C-alpha positions in Angstrom: 61.7 -121.3 -129.1 58.5 -120.0 -127.4 60.6 -117.5 -125.3 62.3 -116.1 -128.4 58.9 -115.8 -130.2 57.5 -113.9 -127.2 60.5 -111.6 -127.0 60.3 -110.7 -130.7 56.5 -110.1 -130.4 57.0 -107.8 -127.4 59.6 -105.7 -129.2 57.2 -105.4 -132.2 54.4 -104.5 -129.9 56.4 -101.7 -128.3 57.2 -100.3 -131.8 53.5 -100.5 -132.7 52.5 -98.8 -129.5 54.7 -95.9 -130.3 53.0 -95.5 -133.7 49.5 -95.9 -132.2 50.1 -93.3 -129.5 51.9 -90.8 -131.7 50.3 -87.4 -132.2 48.8 -87.0 -135.6 47.0 -84.5 -137.7 43.3 -85.1 -137.2 42.6 -84.2 -140.8 44.9 -87.0 -142.0 43.4 -89.5 -139.7 39.8 -88.7 -140.8 40.5 -88.4 -144.5 42.1 -91.8 -145.1 40.3 -95.1 -145.0 43.3 -96.7 -143.4 45.6 -94.5 -141.4 49.0 -95.6 -140.1 47.7 -95.6 -136.6 44.7 -97.8 -137.5 47.0 -100.2 -139.4 49.4 -100.4 -136.4 46.4 -101.0 -134.0 45.2 -103.8 -136.3 48.6 -105.4 -136.4 48.9 -105.1 -132.6 45.6 -106.9 -132.2 46.6 -109.7 -134.6 49.8 -110.2 -132.6 47.7 -110.4 -129.4 45.4 -113.0 -131.0 48.4 -115.1 -132.1 49.7 -115.3 -128.5 48.9 -118.6 -126.9 47.9 -117.1 -123.6 45.6 -114.4 -125.1 44.0 -116.8 -127.6 43.2 -119.0 -124.6 41.3 -116.1 -123.0 39.7 -115.2 -126.2 38.3 -118.8 -126.5 37.2 -118.8 -122.9 35.4 -115.5 -123.2 34.2 -115.8 -126.8 36.2 -112.8 -128.1 37.4 -111.8 -131.5 39.5 -109.0 -133.0 36.6 -106.5 -132.8 36.1 -107.5 -129.1 39.7 -106.7 -128.4 39.3 -103.3 -130.1 36.2 -102.6 -127.9 38.2 -103.6 -124.8 41.0 -101.2 -125.9 38.5 -98.4 -126.3 37.0 -99.2 -122.9 40.5 -99.1 -121.3 41.1 -95.7 -122.9 37.8 -94.5 -121.3 39.0 -95.8 -118.0 41.9 -93.3 -118.2 44.4 -96.1 -119.0 45.5 -94.5 -122.3 48.8 -93.5 -120.7 52.4 -94.6 -120.5 53.5 -96.2 -117.2 57.0 -97.5 -116.7 57.5 -97.9 -120.5 54.2 -99.6 -121.1 51.1 -98.0 -122.8 48.6 -99.4 -120.3 45.6 -99.7 -122.6 47.6 -101.7 -125.2 49.8 -103.7 -122.8 46.7 -105.0 -121.0 45.6 -106.6 -124.2 48.8 -108.7 -124.5 49.2 -109.5 -120.8 47.3 -112.7 -119.7 46.9 -111.6 -116.0 45.8 -108.1 -116.8 43.4 -109.0 -119.6 42.1 -111.9 -117.5 41.4 -109.6 -114.6 39.6 -107.1 -116.9 37.4 -109.8 -118.4 36.5 -111.4 -115.1 35.9 -108.1 -113.4 33.7 -106.8 -116.2 31.7 -110.0 -116.2 31.3 -109.7 -112.4 29.9 -106.2 -112.7 32.8 -104.5 -111.0 32.7 -100.7 -111.7 34.9 -99.4 -114.4 36.6 -96.9 -112.0 37.7 -99.8 -109.8 38.9 -101.9 -112.7 40.9 -98.9 -114.0 42.4 -98.1 -110.7 43.4 -101.7 -110.1 45.0 -102.0 -113.6 46.8 -98.8 -113.2 48.2 -100.0 -109.8 49.2 -103.3 -111.5 51.2 -101.6 -114.3 52.7 -99.1 -111.8 54.0 -102.0 -109.8 51.8 -101.6 -106.7 50.0 -104.9 -107.3 51.7 -108.2 -108.3 50.3 -110.8 -110.7 49.5 -112.9 -107.7 47.7 -110.0 -106.0 45.7 -109.3 -109.2 44.5 -112.9 -109.3 43.7 -112.8 -105.6 41.5 -109.7 -106.0 39.2 -111.8 -108.2 38.8 -114.5 -105.6 38.1 -112.1 -102.7 
């Protein structure tokens, strides 16, 4: 049952990612209190929070929905606001236990944003495995 729940969530997250990353008219975005992109991002974050793996990290690092939104913005500033192999990296990192865990530990360890961004990009591109990502934190 858990597998089916995760599969449904991933499909929904992919649909939301397409809405969030869609080009929009800036006037429309700024004029409304709640834009479709903002609503989609909020829904995306709630799905992340409901994930057992991500909620575990959120408890461990004392995070909330606003923290996830700040992480998303930070990932965008690290140049991870791009599609790689069908995944929008900044959003996918929020729903991936290993990637988000790497980000959180790396940030708390004082690793530079450029190094974090490069490593996450390599992970999503397939140059680094989950095991390698975990190993980088222990090195």
